[in-house]
N, C-alpha and C positions, 0 to 999 in steps of 0.2 A: 541503449534502452530508451523507452518512452516514459516520461514523467508528466502526467497531467496534459498529455498531448504535445509535449516538447521533447525532441530527440536530444539525448545526452550521451556523450562518449567518455569512457574512462580508458586512457591509453598509457600503458607502461612499457618502457624500453630501457635498454642498456647500450649507451653510445660508446664509441671507441675510447680507450684509455690513453694515458701518457700526455705530457705537456705539448709535445710536438704535433699532436693530431687534432688541433683545433679546427682546421678546415674540414677534416673528415667528419667531425662531429656535426658541424653545420650542414654539410652535404647530406649526411644520413637523416638529420632532422627533416630536411626538405623532401628527401626521397620517401620517407614514411608518409608524409602528407600527400604526396602525389600517387603513391602506389596502393595505399590501404583503401580498399573498397568494401562496401557493405551491400548486401542484397536483401530485397524484400521489405525495406523500411522507407521511412520518409527522408532519410539522409543517406546519400550514396558515398560521399567522402567524409574525411574527418572534419573538415571545416564547414560542412553542411549542417552540423549539429548546432543547436542553440547554445549549448554549454559543452566545453571540452576540458577535461582534467588530464594533464600530461605529467607523469611522475616517473621516477626511477633513478638509477645511477646514470646521470647525464654526463658525468666525468669532466665537467668544466673545472679548470684550475685557476690559480691566482698568478697573474703575469708579473714580470719585472722584479718584484721584491725577492730577495733571497730568503732562505729558511729562517735565518736569525731575525730578520725584520718581521716576518710573519708571526713567529712565535712570540716576539716581544709585544706585538700589537694584541695578540690573544691574551697574554698574561696581564697586560695593562687595560684590558677591556676597551681597546680602541678599534673595534670591529669596523667602524665606518671607514677607516683608512684602507681596509682590505676590500670593501665593496667596490671601490673605484677601479680596482685592478682585477675584479672577478670577470672571467672570460664570458660568462653568460650575460652579465649586465652590459658588457661592452658590445657583444653580438646583437643584443636587442636594439642598440642604437644604430647599427649599420644594416641589419637584416630585417626588412619590413615584415616578413612572415613571422619572425620571432618576436617582433615588437608588439604584436597583437596579444601575446601571452603575458599574463600578469602573475606576479609573485609577491607574497608578503615579505615584510622586512626580515632580514637574516639577523635576528637578535640572539643568536646562539653561536657558539664557537664552531669553526669548521669541523665536519664530522669524519674526515679522512686525513691522513692514514694513521692508525694506532697499532701499537704492538698488541697482538691478540692476547687476551687475558688481562690487559692492563688499561689504565687511563692515560698512558704515555704516548705521545706522538712518535712516529717512526724513528727508531734508533738503529735500524739496520744499516748496512754499508751504503744502501741507496739513499737513505735519508730524504725521502720524498717530502715536499712541502705540504703542510696542511692545506686543505681546500674543502669548499662546499660542493662535494660531488653529487650528493643525494638531494634532489629538489622536487618540489611540488608546484606546478604551474596550472593556471586555468585561463580560459578564453571564452568571452561572450561573442555571440554571433553579431556581425556588423549590422548596424541600423540600415534598413532599406533593402536587406536581402529578401529574395522571394520566399513566399510561404511554402514550406515543405509539407504539404498535406495531401493525402489521397482521398480524404473524405470531403466531398464537395459541400455537404450540408454544414460541416463545421467551418470549413475554409471561408464560406461566405460571410460568417458573422464574427470571426476572430478579430479582435482589435489590439491584442497585446504583442503581436509579432514585430510590428514595424516601429514601435515607439521606444524601444530600448528599455522596456519595463521589466524584463527578466533581470533579476539581481542575484549576485553571489556575494555573500558576506563571510569572510574568514574570521573565525573566533580565536583561533590560535595557530601558530606555526612554530614547532619546537623540535628539539632533538632529545634523545633519551640516552644521556651519557652514562647511565649506570650499567648498560649492557657491555659485556667484554668478550662475547663469543665470536666476534668478527673484527676485522681491521677497519670496519665502518661502524658508526653509531647510527641507530635508526632515527628516522625523521617522520613526524606525523603532523597532520593538520585537521582541523574541524571546520566545516562549512555549513551555512544555511543557504538554501536556494529558494528564491521567491519566483513563483510561476503564475503571473496573472492569467486567468483563463475566463474570458467574458464573452458572452454571445449577445449581440444586439437584440436578437429575437430568440429566446430560449426554446429548446426543442420541446420542453414540457413546461407549462405554466400551471402552478398550483395556487388554489385559493383556499384560505383557511380563516377561521374566526380569530380575532386579535387576542382573545383570551379564552382558555379552557378552564372553566370553573366547575363544570359538571360533566358527567360521562357523555351525555348527549352532544356535547360540543366537539367531541373527538372525531370529526369527519373532515374530509377535504375533497374538493372538486378539482379536476385538472383538465386541461385541454392540450392537445398535441399539435406540433407544427405540421404543415403539409408535407407528406412524404416520410414522416417519422414512422418506423416500423416497430410496433409493439410486440412483446413476447409474452408467452404464458408465464415466464419466470420474472417478469418485471415486478417491482414492489416499491412501496412508499415507506420510508423510514422516518421515525421521529428521533431527532438528534438534539443533544444539549449544545448550546452555543459554544463554539470552540472545538468541536469534534475534528479529528484529523484523518479519519478513514471511513469509507462507506460501511465498514463493519462495526463502527462505534455507535450503533443505534441503541436507543432506549426501548423502542418498540417498533414493530413493522407489520405491514399487512400486504397481502398479494394484490397486485393491480392486474386483474385478469385481462387477457387480450381479446376482449369482445367489445361491445358497444358501450359498456359501462364506463362512466367518467367520474365516478365518485367512490371513495373508500371510507370505511368506518373501522376504527380501531376497537377491538374487543375490550371490555372493561378490565378483564383480568390481566391484560397486557400493558395497561397504561401505568406510567411511573407515578409514584406518590411523592417524589422529590420535587418540590416547587422550584421554579426557575424559568429562565428563558430557553426556548427550544426553537428549532426550525424543522420543516419537513423537506425531505429530499426524495426525488423520484429516481430510482435506480433502474437503468436500462441494461438488461442482460446481454442484448446484442452488442452494445457499445462498451460494456464492462465499465460503466462510469455513471455517476450521478449527473443527470442532464437537465434537472430543474430543481430549484430550491426557493423556499419562501423567505420573507423577511422574518426576523425574530419575533416570537409572540410568547405570551406568558402562559404557563401551565401551573395551575394551583387547584388540584383536585382534592376532594375531602378524604381524610385519612380513614382507613377501615376501622371496624370495631376491634376489640381485644382479640389477640391471636386465636383464642379458643373458638371464636365465632367466624363464620364466613362473611364476605362482603354483603351488605344489606340487600343489594339488588340482584344478587346471584340466586338462581333457582335452586331449590334443595332437591337433590337427586339421591339422597341417602337411602330411600326406601327401595331396596334392591328386590323386594318380593314381586314387583311388577315386571321384572326383567326375565327374559327367557333363560333357561339353564345353559343355553348354548352361547351366551354372551362371553366373549373373551376379552380380557384386559391384559395387555403385554407390558411388562416392565422393560424399557429400553433406555439406552444412553441418550442424553440430550442431543438435539439436532445441531448440525453445523450449517444448516440452511434455513432461510426464512420460513417460518411456519407460524401463522397467527395464533395457534393454540398451544404452542410448546414453551412459551416463556413464563417465568414465575414472577410474582410480586410479593409485597409484604403481607398481603392477605392470605390466609390459609385457603388453599384451593380444594374444591370438591370435584372429583373426576367423574364426569357424566359417562354412563355406560350406554352403549348403543347395541341395538339388536344385530346379531350376526346369524348367518345361516346355520342350520344344523350341521353337525360334523360330516355326515355322509355327503352332503352337497358340496363340501369343499373340494372334493376330488376333481370336480369338473371346472373349478375356478381357473381361469386363464388370464394372466395379467402381462401386458407388454411393458418391459422396462424402457425408460428414456433417460437421457443424460440429465444430470442435475445442474443447477446454475452455480455460479461462483459463490461459495458458501460464506455467509457472514460468520462472525466469531462464534466459538462454541460456548454454550451456556455452562454453568458450573454445577447445577443440581440435576440429579436423575429424576426424570418425570415419567408419568404414564402416558402412553400413546394409544389412540383408538383406531381400530381397524373397521372398515366398512366394506360390505360387498357391493358390487356394481348395481345391485337391485335396491339398495337402501334408499329410502325416500330423501334422506338428507346426507349429502356427501361432505366430508371434511378432508382437506388435502393432507396426505401423509407428508411428513418431513422428507425431502428428497435426498437426505444424506445421513440416514440413521445408522449406517454401517451394516445394514442387513436388507436384502430385497424382500418385497412383500410376500411372494410365495413361500420363501424360506421361513419368514416370520410366522405364517399361518401353520406350516407343518411343525415348526418348533413348538408352537402353542398346543397343537393337538397331541404331540408326543411328550409334552412336559419337559422339553429340553431347554437348556440355557442357550441363549444366542451367543455366537462367537464374539470374541473381543472386537471392539470397533477398530476398523482399519484393515481387517482381514478379508472383508467382502466389499466389492465395489459399491459405492454410494449410488444406488439407482432407485427409482420410484416407478409406480405404475400409472399409465394414462388414466385408467378407469377410476383411480382413487383421487383424481384432482377434480 
C-alpha cells in the first residue's frame, strides 16, 4: 500500500518446521524476496518498499541447549540466555539480507510448543523444545536508494526519501499466553510510523490572515504551481492543529477549477471553537492535501442565544413571498464537501429558493457525474435545496447524498420518502454545480 506517498509492504509467511530445516528456512526467506513481485505500483519487489513488515510462523528454534536447560531458563526468567542460541538471531549475523530486518526484544517466554488447551509446554512423546517460532520483523529502506515515484511533480521536490527520516517506533511486542486453542501462543506488536513528506515548492500555496476575529476574515488566497491540474472537486478545508486525516475538517469550501484564486468560508460553516487552525488545499486528482498554511488563530464571536439566528444572517422566514412550487427536501447529511450542508452552534434558517412549476419538471434532464473522495459524514439531518438550471443563483448539491437529483425531484413531486442512504449511487448533476 501507499502511505503518504511511501510504499509499505506487509508480508506474512509460514517457513518450514523442525529443528533440522534451518537452511531451508533461510533459503525460503531469500526465495520470497527474489520471487515476490508487485505490479502497477512504485515498488516492484519487497525490498523496494520504504517499510516492510515481515511476520508469521517463521519456525526458527533454539540451538544447542536441551529441553531441560531451556525450560529452566524460562522458569527462572533467564530469557537472555536463550536469545544467544535463537536461530533467527544467529542467522541475522551471518545472512546480510536478514540482518537488515529489525526485531524488538523477546521479553516474553517462547510461544511454542504447548499442549492444546493448557499452558504447559509439550509433554507428548516428541517433547519438542520451547522456541520463539512466531515473530514480527520490520525493515527500513536503505539510505541512498533511488526514489520510487511515478509522479514527476512530486519526485522533483521530495526531500525525505534519502535522509533516512522515515521512522518506525515499536511501542510493544508481546505474547498472549492466555489463549489455549492452539499449540502456539499469539504474538502482537504495535508500531508508529513517521513519514516526513515535504515539498521544496508546494503544489498549492495558501495565504490567510494571521487571525480570524470576524466573519469577513474567513477568506484565503491561493496560487498553484506550474503544471498543477485543478479539478472541480478540489476544496479548501479548515482544520484544527493536530488533525490526522483530510476528512477531519472543521469547515470547507469548494475551490472551483476556473480562474478564481480566492475562497470565502460561509458564516454558518465557521467553527465557534477558538483555537489554532490551519488551511489545507485538497486535490481530488491526487487524493491528497497538497498545500497547507502555518497555524493561525480563529476566535469568532459567539452567536446569540439559541432561540435567535446569527446576527448577520438574513431572515428568510417570510415564506409568503415564495412560489407555491418551492420544494424543500429533507435528506441525510452529505458525505462530500458542500459549503452549505454543515451545521454550527447557531440555529440555522433554511433559505428557500424558487423552483420551476411541477409540469416543467418533466423536461428536466440532468447528467450524473462521479463524486469526489467523500469527507466524513456529518451527524445531523439537514435540509438541502434544489435549483433548476435556469435559476439565477446556483448552489452545488452535495455529490453524495445517497440519491440522484432526478430521483429526488420525482420523490418530492410524489411525496415519497427517499431510499435509505447507500442503496443508490452517490451521484450529482453537472448543471447543479
